[in-house]
C-alpha positions in Angstrom: 74.6 118.5 106.3 74.8 114.9 104.5 77.1 115.4 101.1 74.9 112.1 99.3 71.2 114.6 99.7 73.4 117.1 98.5 74.2 115.3 95.3 71.3 113.5 94.8 69.2 117.1 94.1 71.9 118.5 92.7 71.7 115.6 90.0 68.3 116.2 90.0 68.3 120.1 89.9 71.0 120.0 86.5 68.8 116.9 84.8 65.5 118.8 85.2 67.0 122.7 84.5 66.2 124.2 87.5 68.3 126.0 90.4 70.2 124.7 93.4 72.4 127.2 95.8 74.3 125.7 98.8 75.0 127.2 101.7 72.4 130.4 100.9 72.4 133.2 103.1 67.9 133.5 103.7 68.4 137.0 104.7 68.3 138.0 100.7 65.1 136.4 100.3 63.7 138.0 103.3 61.6 141.4 102.9 63.3 142.2 106.5 66.5 141.3 105.5 67.5 139.3 108.4 68.5 135.4 108.2 71.2 133.0 108.3 72.2 130.3 105.6 70.2 127.7 104.3 72.2 124.6 103.6 70.6 123.8 100.8 67.6 126.1 98.6 65.9 124.7 96.0 63.8 126.2 93.0 62.2 123.4 91.2 60.3 124.4 88.1 57.7 121.8 88.4 55.6 119.6 90.2 57.0 116.9 89.1 60.5 117.9 89.9 59.2 118.9 93.8 57.8 115.2 93.9 61.2 113.9 93.0 62.9 115.8 95.4 60.8 115.0 98.3 61.0 111.9 97.7 64.8 112.0 97.9 64.6 114.4 101.0 62.0 112.3 102.7 64.2 109.2 102.7 66.9 111.0 104.1 64.5 112.8 107.0 66.6 115.5 106.4 64.4 119.0 107.7 62.4 121.0 104.7 60.7 124.0 105.2 59.1 126.2 102.1 59.6 129.9 101.4 57.6 132.3 99.9 58.5 135.5 99.6 59.7 136.1 103.1 57.4 138.7 104.4 56.0 136.6 107.2 58.7 134.5 108.6 61.9 135.4 110.7 65.2 132.9 109.9 67.3 132.2 112.5 71.0 133.8 112.7 71.9 130.0 112.5 70.1 129.3 109.5 68.1 126.5 108.2 70.1 123.1 108.8 68.0 121.7 106.2 66.2 122.4 103.1 64.5 125.4 102.2 62.1 124.7 98.9 61.3 128.0 97.4 58.2 127.6 94.2 59.5 130.7 92.5 60.0 129.0 89.1 58.4 127.0 86.3 54.8 126.7 86.2 54.9 127.8 89.9 55.1 131.4 88.8 52.1 130.9 85.9 48.9 133.0 86.1 45.8 131.6 83.2 42.8 133.7 83.1 39.6 132.4 81.9 36.5 134.4 81.9 36.0 134.8 85.7 37.8 132.1 86.9 41.9 132.6 87.1 44.4 129.6 88.4 47.8 131.0 90.1 50.8 129.0 91.2 51.8 129.1 94.3 55.4 131.2 93.9 53.2 134.1 92.2 53.4 137.4 93.6 50.4 138.3 94.8 50.9 141.9 93.7 51.4 140.6 89.9 48.0 138.9 90.7 46.3 141.8 91.7 47.1 143.6 88.7 46.7 140.9 86.8 42.8 140.7 87.7 42.6 144.6 87.0 43.8 144.3 83.4 41.5 141.6 83.1 38.7 143.6 84.9 38.3 141.2 87.7 37.2 142.2 91.4 37.7 140.5 94.5 41.4 140.9 95.5 42.4 144.7 95.1 41.9 145.5 99.0 45.2 143.0 99.2 47.8 145.5 97.0 51.3 146.1 98.7 51.3 142.7 101.1 54.1 141.3 99.9 53.6 137.5 99.8 53.1 135.0 96.8 49.8 133.6 96.1 50.7 130.2 98.8 51.7 132.4 101.3 48.7 134.7 101.3 46.5 131.8 101.6 48.4 130.2 103.9 48.1 133.2 106.2 44.2 133.9 104.9 45.5 137.5 103.9 43.0 139.8 104.4 42.2 143.6 104.5 38.5 144.9 104.2 38.2 141.2 102.9 39.9 137.6 102.4 41.5 136.0 99.7 40.3 132.9 101.1 36.6 134.8 99.9 37.8 134.6 96.3 39.2 130.9 96.6 37.4 128.1 94.8 39.8 125.4 95.5 43.3 124.6 96.0 45.9 121.4 95.3 48.5 120.2 97.5 51.1 117.8 97.4 51.8 115.9 100.2 55.5 114.2 101.6 54.9 111.5 99.7 54.4 113.7 96.5 50.4 112.7 96.2 49.0 115.9 94.7 45.0 116.3 95.8 42.7 119.4 95.1 40.7 120.3 98.2 37.8 122.6 97.6 37.4 125.8 99.6 34.1 124.4 101.3 36.1 121.7 102.8 39.3 124.0 103.7 39.4 125.6 107.4 40.3 129.1 107.6 40.9 131.2 110.9 42.3 134.9 111.6 45.7 135.0 109.4 45.6 130.8 109.3 44.6 127.9 107.1 44.7 124.6 108.8 46.5 122.6 106.5 48.6 119.4 107.3 51.8 120.6 108.0 53.6 118.2 105.1 51.2 119.6 103.0 52.9 122.2 99.8 50.4 124.6 98.8 51.0 124.1 94.3 48.4 126.4 92.9 45.0 127.9 93.6 41.8 128.6 91.3 39.8 132.0 92.4 36.8 133.1 91.3 36.0 137.0 90.7 33.4 139.6 90.1 33.5 141.3 86.7 34.3 145.3 87.2 35.5 148.4 85.1 38.7 148.4 84.5 39.0 151.9 85.3 37.8 151.2 88.4 39.9 148.8 89.6 42.9 150.7 88.9 41.2 153.6 91.3 40.4 151.4 94.0 44.2 149.7 93.8 45.9 153.2 94.0 43.7 154.2 97.1 44.3 151.0 98.7 47.9 151.5 98.2 47.8 155.3 99.3 46.2 154.5 102.7 48.2 151.7 103.1 51.7 153.6 102.9 50.5 156.8 104.8 49.6 154.0 107.7 52.0 151.6 107.8 56.0 152.0 106.8 55.5 149.6 103.2 59.1 151.6 102.5 60.9 150.5 105.3 62.2 146.6 105.7 59.7 144.7 107.8 57.7 141.6 107.8 54.2 142.9 108.3 52.1 142.9 111.4 54.3 141.0 113.9 51.2 140.3 116.7 47.8 139.3 116.0 44.9 141.2 116.9 43.5 140.2 120.1 39.8 138.0 119.5 38.6 140.1 122.3 38.8 143.9 122.8 38.2 147.0 120.3 42.3 147.7 120.4 44.4 146.6 117.9 47.9 145.1 118.7 49.1 148.4 117.1 46.9 150.5 119.4 48.0 148.6 122.4 52.1 148.6 121.5 51.4 152.3 120.9 49.6 152.7 124.8 52.2 150.5 126.0 54.7 153.1 125.2 56.1 151.0 122.6 56.3 153.1 119.9 59.8 154.3 118.5 61.5 151.6 120.7 65.2 150.2 119.5 67.0 147.2 120.7 69.7 146.6 118.5 69.5 146.7 114.9 65.3 147.0 115.3 62.9 149.3 115.9 59.4 149.5 116.4 57.9 151.8 113.8 56.7 155.3 114.1 54.4 155.1 111.6 52.5 151.6 112.7 53.4 150.4 116.3 52.6 146.9 115.1 55.6 146.4 112.7 59.4 146.1 113.4 62.0 147.5 111.6 65.3 146.9 110.6 67.4 149.9 110.7 70.5 148.7 109.5 72.4 145.5 110.1 69.3 143.9 112.9 69.9 140.0 113.8 66.9 137.9 114.3 68.2 137.9 117.7 67.4 142.1 117.9 64.2 141.2 116.5 62.9 138.4 118.9 64.3 140.1 121.8 62.3 143.4 120.8 59.3 141.6 120.2 59.3 140.1 123.8 60.0 143.4 125.2 57.0 144.6 123.5 55.0 141.8 124.5 56.0 141.8 128.1 54.9 145.7 127.7 51.7 144.8 126.6 51.1 142.3 129.3 51.6 144.8 131.9 49.6 147.1 130.5 46.8 145.9 129.2 47.1 142.2 131.0 46.5 140.6 127.2 49.6 138.4 125.7 49.8 138.3 122.3 50.2 136.1 119.5 52.9 136.1 116.8 51.8 136.9 113.7 54.9 135.8 112.0 56.5 132.2 112.0 59.8 132.3 112.8 62.2 128.9 111.6 65.4 127.8 111.8 68.2 128.0 114.9 
């Protein structure tokens, strides 16, 4: 990593009063506790600062990735020899409510948004409780349980590589199963949602019921990345059921294990590496392919070395 980009970003961070970390272990920012170091971890506090940072980075050609809650991303053991941007400060973690309309920064924890909506008597996202994601990450992956986050979306703002910000209406966006089709260089900054009115008491009861049901079926208390594979588009069997029927439930490889509670979760059972995780993914994929002639596609994103 060129020290000149480090100095430029450090100077920018100091001027703006934000945070920048060098050679930072990314396992600390991962829900599965796995990942090598980032050459630079940058945490801007405003869109203006992010724009300037992207300009600095763009002039050097240094690779850049955006990290949300780290709940759907596996970082390689060799880390990221580039800049990792994390939107978790300043305007990126704010929630503003006006009647039935809610504006949330991309770095807002999804649980915080759901709780705030319940306090305001606004219904629409309670089924997503328990998903350890940020608003930006949830939108990028079109998080869903009973209903999808995209169904409540009005519009979102994104920043392109040149620092230009634009708003995109919901009907202009292409959402898919666990996906949102955006230009890879675009970074989600904030989103505007519209919700229905409901009883606060009913919402709290629904949130508790959804969380209880998920906790019963999913290893929410363990170090995982959530569901590892997408459900096949055809047939009536989920990826989890296929993995279990292939005899993979409880399979151990290094520091990773296929959850005995839900077979589409891989758990870090202690000192797991990204290589352990990816190797177990491959074992599971091969088992399902041999049993069902189905090629499972990963739901998680893998980046770094």
